C-alpha positions as CSV (number, residue, x, y, z in Angstrom):
1,X,-8.7,8.9,-51.6
2,X,-11.9,10.5,-50.4
3,X,-12.7,12.0,-47.0
4,X,-14.3,8.8,-45.7
5,X,-11.3,6.7,-46.6
6,X,-9.0,9.2,-44.9
7,X,-11.1,9.0,-41.7
8,X,-11.0,5.2,-41.7
9,X,-7.3,5.3,-42.3
10,X,-6.8,7.8,-39.5
11,X,-9.0,5.7,-37.2
12,X,-7.1,2.5,-38.1
13,X,-3.7,4.1,-37.6
14,X,-4.8,5.5,-34.2
15,X,-6.1,2.1,-33.0
16,X,-2.8,0.5,-34.0
17,X,-0.8,3.2,-32.2
18,X,-3.0,2.7,-29.1
19,X,-2.5,-1.1,-29.3
20,X,1.2,-0.6,-29.8
21,X,1.3,1.7,-26.7
22,X,-0.5,-0.9,-24.6
23,X,1.8,-3.7,-25.7
24,X,4.9,-1.5,-25.1
25,X,3.7,-0.4,-21.7
26,X,2.9,-4.0,-20.7
27,X,6.4,-5.2,-21.9
28,X,8.1,-2.3,-20.1
29,X,6.2,-3.0,-16.8
30,X,6.9,-6.8,-17.1
31,X,10.6,-6.2,-17.6
32,X,10.7,-3.7,-14.8
33,X,8.9,-6.1,-12.4
34,X,11.5,-8.8,-13.2
35,X,14.4,-6.4,-12.8
36,X,13.1,-5.1,-9.5
37,X,12.5,-8.6,-8.2
38,X,16.1,-9.5,-9.1
39,X,17.4,-6.3,-7.4
40,X,15.5,-7.1,-4.2
41,X,16.6,-10.7,-4.4
42,X,20.2,-9.6,-4.3
43,X,19.5,-7.9,-0.9
44,X,18.3,-11.1,0.8
45,X,21.7,-12.8,1.5
46,X,23.2,-9.8,3.4
47,X,20.0,-9.3,5.4
48,X,19.7,-13.0,6.3
49,X,23.4,-13.0,7.4
50,X,23.0,-9.8,9.4
51,X,19.9,-11.2,11.1
52,X,21.5,-14.5,12.0
53,X,24.6,-12.9,13.4
54,X,22.6,-10.3,15.2
55,X,20.4,-12.9,16.8
56,X,23.4,-14.8,18.1
57,X,25.0,-11.6,19.4
58,X,21.9,-10.4,21.1
59,X,21.1,-13.9,22.4
60,X,24.5,-14.4,24.0
61,X,24.6,-10.9,25.3
62,X,21.2,-11.2,26.9
63,X,22.2,-14.4,28.6
64,X,25.5,-12.9,30.0
65,X,23.8,-9.7,31.1
66,X,20.9,-11.5,32.7
67,X,23.4,-13.6,34.7
68,X,25.3,-10.5,35.8
69,X,22.1,-8.6,36.8
70,X,20.7,-11.5,38.9
71,X,23.9,-13.1,40.3
72,X,26.8,-10.7,40.2
73,X,25.3,-7.2,40.1
74,X,27.1,-5.9,43.2
75,X,30.6,-7.0,42.0
76,X,30.1,-6.1,38.3
77,X,31.6,-3.1,36.6
78,X,28.6,-0.8,36.3
79,X,30.0,1.1,33.3
80,X,30.4,-2.1,31.3
81,X,27.0,-3.4,32.4
82,X,25.0,-0.3,31.5
83,X,26.9,0.3,28.3
84,X,26.5,-3.3,27.2
85,X,22.8,-3.2,28.0
86,X,22.2,-0.2,25.9
87,X,24.2,-1.8,23.0
88,X,22.2,-5.0,23.2
89,X,18.8,-3.2,23.4
90,X,19.6,-1.0,20.3
91,X,20.8,-4.0,18.4
92,X,17.6,-5.9,19.3
93,X,15.5,-3.0,17.9
94,X,17.6,-3.1,14.7
95,X,17.0,-6.8,14.4
96,X,13.2,-6.3,14.5
97,X,13.6,-3.8,11.6
98,X,15.8,-6.2,9.7
99,X,13.1,-8.9,10.2
100,X,10.4,-6.6,8.9
101,X,12.6,-5.8,5.9
102,X,13.3,-9.4,5.0
103,X,9.5,-10.3,5.3
104,X,8.7,-7.3,3.1
105,X,11.2,-8.4,0.4
106,X,9.8,-11.9,0.4
107,X,6.3,-10.4,0.1
108,X,7.1,-8.5,-3.1
109,X,5.5,-10.5,-5.9
110,X,6.5,-10.2,-9.5
111,X,2.8,-9.9,-10.5
112,X,2.0,-7.1,-8.0
113,X,0.8,-3.8,-9.5
114,X,3.5,-1.2,-9.6
115,X,1.8,1.0,-7.1
116,X,1.7,-1.8,-4.5
117,X,5.4,-2.5,-5.1
118,X,6.2,1.2,-4.7
119,X,4.6,1.3,-1.3
120,X,6.7,-1.7,-0.2
121,X,9.8,-0.1,-1.5
122,X,9.0,3.1,0.3
123,X,8.6,1.1,3.5
124,X,12.0,-0.5,2.9
125,X,13.6,2.8,2.3
126,X,12.2,4.4,5.5
127,X,13.1,1.4,7.6
128,X,16.7,1.3,6.2
129,X,17.2,4.9,7.2
130,X,15.8,4.2,10.7
131,X,17.9,1.1,11.3
132,X,21.0,3.0,10.4
133,X,20.1,5.9,12.7
134,X,19.5,3.4,15.6
135,X,22.8,1.5,15.0
136,X,24.8,4.8,15.0
137,X,23.3,5.6,18.5
138,X,25.6,2.9,19.8
139,X,28.7,4.9,19.2
140,X,28.9,6.6,22.6
141,X,28.7,3.3,24.6
142,X,31.7,1.9,22.7
143,X,33.7,4.6,24.5
144,X,32.3,3.9,28.0
145,X,32.0,0.1,28.3
146,X,35.7,-0.1,29.5
147,X,35.4,2.6,32.1
148,X,35.9,1.4,35.7
149,X,35.5,2.8,39.2
150,X,39.3,3.2,39.8
151,X,39.2,6.0,37.2
152,X,37.7,8.2,39.9
153,X,40.8,7.9,42.1
154,X,43.7,6.9,39.9
155,X,43.3,8.9,36.8
156,X,45.0,12.3,36.2
157,X,43.5,15.3,34.4
158,X,45.0,14.4,31.0
159,X,43.5,10.9,31.1
160,X,40.1,12.3,32.0
161,X,40.3,15.0,29.3
162,X,41.1,12.5,26.6
163,X,38.3,10.1,27.7
164,X,35.7,12.8,28.0
165,X,36.6,14.3,24.7
166,X,36.3,11.0,22.9
167,X,32.9,10.2,24.5
168,X,31.6,13.7,23.8
169,X,32.8,13.5,20.2
170,X,31.2,10.1,19.6
171,X,28.0,11.3,21.2
172,X,27.9,14.4,19.0
173,X,28.5,12.3,15.8
174,X,25.8,9.8,16.9
175,X,23.2,12.5,17.5
176,X,24.2,14.4,14.4
177,X,23.8,11.3,12.2
178,X,20.5,10.4,13.9
179,X,19.0,13.7,12.9
180,X,20.6,14.1,9.5
181,X,20.3,10.6,8.0
182,X,17.3,11.3,5.9
183,X,16.4,10.8,2.2
184,X,16.8,14.5,1.4
185,X,20.5,14.2,2.0
186,X,21.0,11.1,-0.2
187,X,23.2,13.1,-2.7
188,X,25.7,14.3,-0.1
189,X,29.1,12.6,0.0
190,X,28.9,11.5,3.7
191,X,25.5,9.9,3.0
192,X,26.8,8.0,0.0
193,X,29.8,6.9,2.0
194,X,27.4,5.3,4.6
195,X,24.8,4.0,2.2
196,X,26.8,2.3,-0.5
197,X,26.2,-1.5,-0.8
198,X,23.8,-4.3,-1.1
199,X,21.4,-2.9,1.5
200,X,20.8,0.4,-0.3
201,X,22.0,0.5,-3.9
202,X,19.6,-2.2,-5.3
203,X,16.7,-0.5,-3.4
204,X,17.4,2.8,-5.0
205,X,17.7,1.3,-8.4
206,X,14.4,-0.4,-8.0
207,X,12.7,2.8,-6.9
208,X,14.2,4.7,-9.9
209,X,13.0,2.0,-12.3
210,X,9.4,2.2,-11.1
211,X,9.5,6.0,-11.2
212,X,10.7,5.8,-14.8
213,X,7.9,3.5,-15.7
214,X,5.3,5.8,-14.2
215,X,6.8,8.8,-16.0
216,X,6.8,6.9,-19.3
217,X,3.1,6.0,-18.8
218,X,2.3,9.6,-17.9
219,X,4.1,11.0,-20.9
220,X,2.4,8.5,-23.3
221,X,-1.0,9.3,-21.9
222,X,-0.4,13.0,-22.2
223,X,0.7,12.6,-25.8
224,X,-2.4,10.6,-26.8
């Protein structure tokens, strides 16, 4: 075999390798898109259920609170009223985030470029962290909604101490979680305990799959 034939053989082999790489890359991307689409699809039921229950909760709460504010404010238990108002407001904010997430999930198309899908997944990741932070801010009001004015005159020091300690503890936990729930802490035990289920695990698997595809393409390009 002469030099010219060797060059032609090398060129043919190289073209076949490049063609094989393109086919393998396309197959890998297609499979990844399907898998990611299935992962995101598994998140829809829990988000729809949460959204519906949340709308009912906020709707009924808003009706009751509006009635109290307009017609029975002077007779109402102010501790209950203000605690319930904060809880309803925070839940309403969380519902808007859930609605954004559900819309984003439905907007993810199986034919979208990987980069576009990655941006949507990043938005879902950030919003999931934020909605969890916001919901945990409700913790203190669950310890104050049952307070009443007779506490000021009828309670002894021990009752006050237990009540204040509980409220301070819940407030501290809520603030600590608000500032520490972030992606950098995802490998910590307490984080995994909170974020373990249909609203987080499929999202993380989807992100990891797309990252692996990008790494695969990068490595193949570098080797060629």
